Backbone as numpy.savetxt, mean C-alpha at the origin, in Angstrom:
# Nx Ny Nz CAx CAy CAz Cx Cy Cz
27.13 -16.23 -25.62 25.93 -15.93 -26.35 25.98 -14.47 -26.77
25.75 -14.24 -28.03 25.78 -12.87 -28.56 24.35 -12.36 -28.70
24.14 -11.23 -28.15 22.81 -10.62 -28.15 22.73 -9.57 -29.26
22.80 -10.02 -30.50 22.80 -9.07 -31.61 21.47 -8.99 -32.35
20.58 -9.89 -32.09 19.28 -9.87 -32.75 18.40 -8.77 -32.13
17.71 -7.99 -32.96 16.83 -6.97 -32.40 15.65 -7.56 -31.62
15.41 -8.85 -31.77 14.33 -9.50 -30.99 14.63 -9.51 -29.50
15.90 -9.35 -29.13 16.24 -9.29 -27.71 15.64 -8.04 -27.06
15.46 -6.97 -27.84 14.78 -5.79 -27.31 13.34 -6.14 -26.93
12.73 -6.95 -27.77 11.37 -7.41 -27.50 11.33 -8.24 -26.21
12.36 -9.06 -26.02 12.44 -9.85 -24.79 12.57 -8.93 -23.57
13.34 -7.86 -23.70 13.49 -6.91 -22.58 12.15 -6.24 -22.26
11.41 -5.87 -23.29 10.10 -5.26 -23.07 9.16 -6.28 -22.41
9.21 -7.53 -22.85 8.35 -8.57 -22.26 8.69 -8.79 -20.79
9.98 -8.75 -20.44 10.38 -8.91 -19.04 9.84 -7.75 -18.21
9.97 -6.53 -18.72 9.48 -5.36 -17.98 7.96 -5.42 -17.81
7.24 -5.75 -18.88 5.78 -5.82 -18.80 5.32 -6.96 -17.90
5.92 -8.11 -18.05 5.54 -9.27 -17.23 5.78 -9.01 -15.75
6.94 -8.43 -15.42 7.23 -8.11 -14.03 6.30 -7.05 -13.48
5.96 -6.08 -14.31 5.04 -5.03 -13.88 3.65 -5.60 -13.61
3.19 -6.48 -14.49 1.87 -7.10 -14.30 1.86 -7.97 -13.05
2.90 -8.80 -12.89 2.97 -9.67 -11.71 3.08 -8.84 -10.42
3.91 -7.81 -10.43 4.06 -6.95 -9.25 2.77 -6.24 -8.89
2.06 -5.77 -9.91 0.78 -5.09 -9.66 -0.24 -6.06 -9.08
-0.29 -7.27 -9.60 -1.24 -8.26 -9.08 -0.93 -8.62 -7.63
0.34 -8.77 -7.32 0.71 -9.11 -5.94 0.43 -7.94 -5.01
0.76 -6.72 -5.45 0.49 -5.55 -4.61 -1.01 -5.35 -4.41
-1.80 -5.58 -5.45 -3.25 -5.42 -5.33 -3.85 -6.44 -4.37
-3.28 -7.63 -4.33 -3.82 -8.65 -3.42 -3.60 -8.28 -1.96
-2.67 -7.35 -1.68 -2.44 -6.92 -0.31 -3.68 -6.24 0.27
-4.50 -5.65 -0.60 -5.69 -4.95 -0.14 -6.85 -5.89 0.15
-6.73 -7.19 -0.20 -7.81 -8.15 0.05 -8.14 -8.25 1.54
-7.10 -8.23 2.38 -7.33 -8.30 3.83 -8.08 -7.09 4.34
-7.84 -5.93 3.74 -8.55 -4.72 4.14 -10.01 -4.80 3.71
-10.24 -5.32 2.51 -11.61 -5.42 1.98 -12.47 -6.39 2.79
-11.85 -7.39 3.39 -12.62 -8.39 4.14 -12.45 -8.23 5.65
-12.03 -7.05 6.09 -11.74 -6.82 7.51 -13.00 -6.81 8.36
-12.83 -7.21 9.61 -13.88 -7.08 10.61 -13.58 -5.82 11.42
-14.51 -4.90 11.40 -14.27 -3.58 11.98 -14.80 -3.52 13.41
-13.97 -2.99 14.30 -14.32 -2.81 15.71 -14.37 -1.31 16.00
-15.17 -0.90 16.99 -15.23 0.53 17.32 -13.91 1.02 17.92
-13.59 2.29 17.70 -12.33 2.84 18.20 -12.34 3.02 19.71
-13.45 2.72 20.37 -13.50 2.82 21.82 -12.73 1.68 22.49
-12.40 0.64 21.73 -11.64 -0.49 22.27 -10.15 -0.28 22.04
-9.30 -0.73 22.96 -7.86 -0.67 22.72 -7.47 -1.60 21.57
-6.41 -1.23 20.87 -5.97 -1.96 19.69 -4.70 -2.74 20.03
-4.67 -4.01 19.64 -3.45 -4.82 19.70 -3.12 -5.22 18.28
-2.19 -4.49 17.66 -1.89 -4.71 16.24 -0.41 -4.91 15.96
0.37 -5.26 16.97 1.80 -5.47 16.74 2.00 -6.60 15.73
2.83 -6.36 14.74 3.08 -7.36 13.70 2.01 -7.42 12.64
1.05 -6.50 12.68 -0.05 -6.47 11.72 -0.21 -5.04 11.20
-1.12 -4.88 10.27 -1.45 -3.56 9.74 -2.70 -3.05 10.43
-2.70 -1.77 10.79 -3.85 -1.14 11.43 -4.58 -0.30 10.37
-5.83 -0.63 10.12 -6.66 0.11 9.17 -7.75 0.84 9.96
-7.94 2.12 9.65 -8.95 2.92 10.35 -10.03 3.31 9.34
-11.28 3.15 9.75 -12.43 3.37 8.87 -13.37 4.41 9.47
-14.21 4.99 8.61 -15.29 5.87 9.03 -16.57 5.47 8.31
-17.70 5.75 8.96 -18.97 5.43 8.31 -19.48 6.60 7.45
-18.85 7.75 7.57 -19.27 8.93 6.80 -18.05 9.58 6.14
-17.81 9.29 4.88 -16.70 10.00 4.21 -17.08 11.47 4.09
-16.16 12.34 4.40 -16.45 13.77 4.42 -15.55 14.48 3.41
-16.05 14.58 2.19 -15.29 15.20 1.12 -14.95 16.65 1.47
-13.74 17.04 1.22 -13.31 18.40 1.48 -13.01 18.71 2.93
-13.10 17.71 3.77 -12.84 17.90 5.20 -11.71 16.97 5.60
-10.67 17.52 6.20 -9.52 16.71 6.59 -9.73 16.13 7.98
-9.65 14.81 8.05 -9.78 14.09 9.32 -8.41 13.52 9.65
-7.91 13.82 10.84 -6.61 13.34 11.27 -6.81 12.26 12.32
-6.22 11.09 12.07 -6.29 9.99 13.03 -4.93 9.80 13.68
-4.94 9.57 14.97 -3.70 9.34 15.71 -3.87 8.11 16.60
-2.74 7.55 17.00 -2.73 6.46 17.99 -1.85 6.91 19.15
-2.23 6.49 20.34 -1.44 6.78 21.54 -1.58 5.60 22.48
-0.62 5.40 23.37 -0.73 4.29 24.32 -1.99 4.42 25.18
-2.70 3.33 25.37 -3.96 3.35 26.13 -3.74 3.75 27.58
-2.57 3.44 28.14 -2.31 3.75 29.54 -1.71 5.15 29.74
-1.59 5.94 28.65 -1.06 7.30 28.74 -2.01 8.27 28.04
-3.10 8.65 28.69 -4.10 9.50 28.03 -3.60 10.89 27.66
-2.55 11.38 28.31 -2.04 12.71 28.00 -0.90 12.69 26.98
-0.51 11.51 26.51 0.60 11.40 25.56 0.20 11.98 24.20
1.20 12.52 23.51 0.96 13.02 22.15 0.75 11.81 21.23
-0.19 11.92 20.35 -0.50 10.81 19.46 0.42 10.77 18.25
0.61 9.58 17.72 1.34 9.38 16.47 0.33 9.41 15.34
0.53 10.32 14.38 -0.42 10.45 13.27 -0.36 9.23 12.37
-1.52 8.77 11.95 -1.64 7.64 11.03 -1.85 8.22 9.63
-1.05 7.73 8.69 -1.09 8.27 7.33 -2.42 7.98 6.65
-2.93 8.97 5.92 -4.19 8.81 5.19 -4.05 7.69 4.16
-5.14 6.98 3.94 -5.14 5.87 2.99 -5.06 6.38 1.56
-4.36 5.63 0.71 -4.21 6.01 -0.69 -5.45 5.66 -1.51
-6.19 4.67 -1.06 -7.38 4.22 -1.80 -8.63 4.36 -0.95
-9.75 4.58 -1.62 -11.03 4.59 -0.91 -11.64 3.19 -1.04
-11.46 2.41 -0.01 -12.00 1.04 0.00 -13.22 1.03 0.92
-14.29 0.44 0.44 -15.54 0.37 1.21 -15.75 -1.06 1.67
-16.00 -1.20 2.97 -16.27 -2.51 3.57 -17.69 -2.45 4.14
-18.55 -3.36 3.68 -19.92 -3.42 4.18 -19.96 -4.40 5.34
-20.44 -3.91 6.49 -20.52 -4.77 7.67 -21.78 -4.43 8.45
-22.62 -5.41 8.64 -23.88 -5.26 9.39 -24.69 -4.05 8.90
-24.79 -3.90 7.59 -25.60 -2.85 7.01 -24.97 -1.47 6.96
-23.73 -1.34 7.38 -23.03 -0.06 7.36 -21.88 -0.13 6.37
-21.75 0.91 5.55 -20.60 1.01 4.65 -19.49 1.76 5.37
-18.38 1.08 5.59 -17.21 1.67 6.24 -16.19 2.03 5.16
-15.72 3.26 5.18 -14.76 3.76 4.20 -13.38 3.84 4.84
-12.38 3.27 4.15 -11.01 3.31 4.66 -10.55 4.76 4.74
-10.05 5.14 5.89 -9.63 6.51 6.15 -8.12 6.63 6.29
-7.52 5.72 7.04 -6.08 5.80 7.31 -5.53 4.38 7.47
-4.22 4.28 7.31 -3.58 2.96 7.34 -2.18 3.08 7.93
-1.86 2.21 8.88 -0.50 2.13 9.43 -0.01 0.71 9.22
0.97 0.53 8.31 1.45 -0.82 8.01 2.04 -1.56 9.21
2.66 -0.84 10.15 3.23 -1.49 11.33 2.46 -1.04 12.56
1.48 -1.82 12.96 0.68 -1.47 14.13 1.42 -1.75 15.42
0.85 -1.28 16.52 1.43 -1.48 17.85 0.37 -2.05 18.78
0.81 -2.64 19.87 -0.11 -3.17 20.89 -0.45 -2.11 21.92
-1.65 -2.21 22.49 -2.05 -1.36 23.60 -2.22 0.10 23.26
-2.76 0.39 22.09 -2.99 1.79 21.71 -4.47 2.04 21.52
-4.84 3.31 21.60 -6.20 3.73 21.28 -6.13 4.66 20.07
-7.19 4.63 19.28 -7.27 5.43 18.07 -8.19 6.62 18.32
-7.75 7.79 17.86 -8.56 9.00 17.94 -8.56 9.66 16.57
-9.74 10.03 16.09 -9.87 10.73 14.82 -10.64 12.02 15.05
-10.06 13.13 14.59 -10.70 14.43 14.77 -10.58 15.24 13.48
-11.60 16.03 13.17 -11.51 16.91 12.01 -10.58 18.09 12.31
-9.81 18.49 11.30 -8.85 19.57 11.51 -9.54 20.93 11.63
-10.79 21.05 11.20 -11.48 22.34 11.27 -12.10 22.60 12.65
-12.06 21.61 13.55 -12.56 21.78 14.91 -14.07 21.76 15.04
-14.78 21.54 13.95 -16.25 21.51 13.97 -16.74 20.18 14.55
-18.00 20.13 14.90 -18.61 18.92 15.43 -18.56 17.83 14.37
-18.29 16.62 14.83 -18.17 15.48 13.92 -19.13 14.39 14.38
-20.06 14.01 13.52 -21.03 12.97 13.87 -20.66 11.60 13.31
-19.54 11.52 12.64 -19.12 10.25 12.04 -18.68 9.26 13.11
-18.86 7.99 12.80 -18.34 6.93 13.65 -17.02 6.46 13.05
-16.13 6.00 13.91 -14.83 5.52 13.45 -14.62 4.12 13.98
-13.93 3.31 13.21 -13.63 1.94 13.60 -12.26 1.56 13.11
-11.78 0.43 13.59 -10.46 -0.04 13.16 -10.54 -1.53 12.84
-9.55 -1.98 12.11 -9.40 -3.40 11.83 -7.92 -3.73 11.85
-7.60 -4.89 12.37 -6.23 -5.39 12.34 -6.16 -6.35 11.17
-5.24 -6.07 10.23 -5.20 -6.76 8.95 -3.87 -7.48 8.78
-3.91 -8.69 8.24 -2.70 -9.45 7.91 -2.46 -9.44 6.42
-1.22 -9.65 6.01 -0.90 -9.83 4.60 -0.61 -8.56 3.83
-0.60 -7.41 4.50 -0.39 -6.17 3.76 1.06 -5.99 3.30
1.98 -6.75 3.88 3.39 -6.60 3.49 3.64 -7.03 2.04
2.70 -7.74 1.43 2.88 -8.12 0.03 2.81 -6.92 -0.91
2.32 -5.78 -0.44 2.31 -4.57 -1.27 3.75 -4.16 -1.59
4.63 -4.25 -0.59 6.03 -3.93 -0.83 6.69 -4.97 -1.72
6.31 -6.23 -1.55 6.86 -7.29 -2.40 6.51 -7.06 -3.86
5.29 -6.64 -4.14 4.86 -6.37 -5.50 5.64 -5.23 -6.12
5.88 -4.18 -5.34 6.67 -3.06 -5.84 8.10 -3.49 -6.14
8.65 -4.36 -5.30 10.01 -4.85 -5.51 10.09 -5.68 -6.79
9.11 -6.54 -7.01 9.09 -7.37 -8.23 9.04 -6.48 -9.46
8.19 -5.48 -9.46 8.10 -4.57 -10.60 9.40 -3.82 -10.84
10.04 -3.35 -9.77 11.30 -2.60 -9.91 12.44 -3.49 -10.40
12.54 -4.69 -9.85 13.60 -5.60 -10.27 13.43 -6.01 -11.73
12.21 -6.30 -12.14 12.00 -6.69 -13.54 12.32 -5.53 -14.48
12.00 -4.32 -14.09 12.36 -3.17 -14.90 13.88 -3.02 -14.98
14.57 -3.20 -13.87 16.03 -3.13 -13.86 16.65 -4.19 -14.76
16.16 -5.42 -14.68 16.67 -6.50 -15.53 16.42 -6.18 -17.00
15.26 -5.65 -17.32 14.94 -5.29 -18.70 15.86 -4.19 -19.22
16.15 -3.20 -18.40 17.04 -2.11 -18.82 18.46 -2.64 -19.04
18.93 -3.51 -18.14 20.26 -4.10 -18.30 20.32 -4.94 -19.57
19.29 -5.75 -19.82 19.26 -6.57 -21.04 19.25 -5.69 -22.28
18.45 -4.65 -22.29 18.41 -3.74 -23.44 19.76 -3.05 -23.64
20.42 -2.68 -22.55 21.76 -2.08 -22.64 22.77 -3.04 -23.21
22.72 -4.30 -22.76 23.63 -5.32 -23.30 23.40 -5.56 -24.79
22.13 -5.61 -25.18 21.81 -5.80 -26.60 22.35 -4.63 -27.41
22.13 -3.42 -26.92 22.62 -2.25 -27.63 24.14 -2.31 -27.77
24.81 -2.63 -26.67 26.28 -2.68 -26.69 26.78 -3.77 -27.63
26.19 -4.97 -27.58 26.60 -6.08 -28.45 26.35 -5.75 -29.92
25.21 -5.15 -30.21 24.90 -4.79 -31.60 25.87 -3.72 -32.10
26.20 -2.76 -31.25 27.15 -1.70 -31.63 28.53 -2.29 -31.90
28.96 -3.22 -31.03 30.27 -3.88 -31.20 30.31 -4.69 -32.48
29.23 -5.42 -32.75 29.18 -6.24 -33.98 29.19 -5.36 -35.22
28.50 -4.22 -35.17 28.47 -3.32 -36.32 29.84 -2.68 -36.53
30.52 -2.28 -35.45 31.85 -1.68 -35.57 32.88 -2.70 -36.07
32.71 -3.98 -35.70 33.66 -5.03 -36.13 33.50 -5.30 -37.62
32.29 -5.10 -38.16 32.08 -5.32 -39.60 32.64 -4.15 -40.40
32.84 -3.05 -39.75 33.53 -1.93 -40.33 32.77 -0.99 -41.11
């Protein structure tokens, strides 16, 4: 099959756009579990092995950095592992309280406690909670679909360019 028609470039663009749209939709659906999460107070130990750990606060504090860490429940003096801040501000309404997503750890662990403290050392009146979420791994799947479709589109466009150049050079 000779890819000499310029319409093949259009097909490459369609592949890239279609893959990007599909990947974005799949990645966005990963956040559905976070949006519908049941939030528990951070005073309880967390069992999140094989799941995603989402940490929430009832008071978003603009301009104030809050650092959340996890540490084994049976080792109160252990150094905590910092939980990465969330990329999106997702609000979950539960029993009349708006909980704002603060931090997210895609690979949770069992038997840990969550601690959140402001970096400025000032008094903090906010409440913190956590949720164990399933299905977040589809965010990576969506990114992979988008990347692969872009790669296929670039290869197809390269092949079309090469075939068209060869056909033009053969005509002399």
